[in-house]
C-alpha positions, 0 to 999 in steps of 0.5 A: 283266440278261443277256449280258456284263454278267450274267458275273462273271470271277475268277481263283483262287490257282492262276491259273486264270480262270473266268466265271461268271453273277452270279447262280451266285455268292454275293451277298458273293463278293469278288475272290479268294475261293475258289469253293465246288464248288457254284459251280464247277459253274456257271462255266467254266474260261476257260483251256480256251475260250481256252488258257493263252496271253496274247494 
């Protein structure tokens, strides 16, 4: 897998959205789980890319 199909979108408890490569998070990750500090290193805060306004 590569490209968009290889991405996972995650929202944390504070409402921040992250995009991560699927292989960078643990295999048993469930939506709503907290990212570890190591996993977060491989993710990008979407709000830094597109801002905080909704389209």
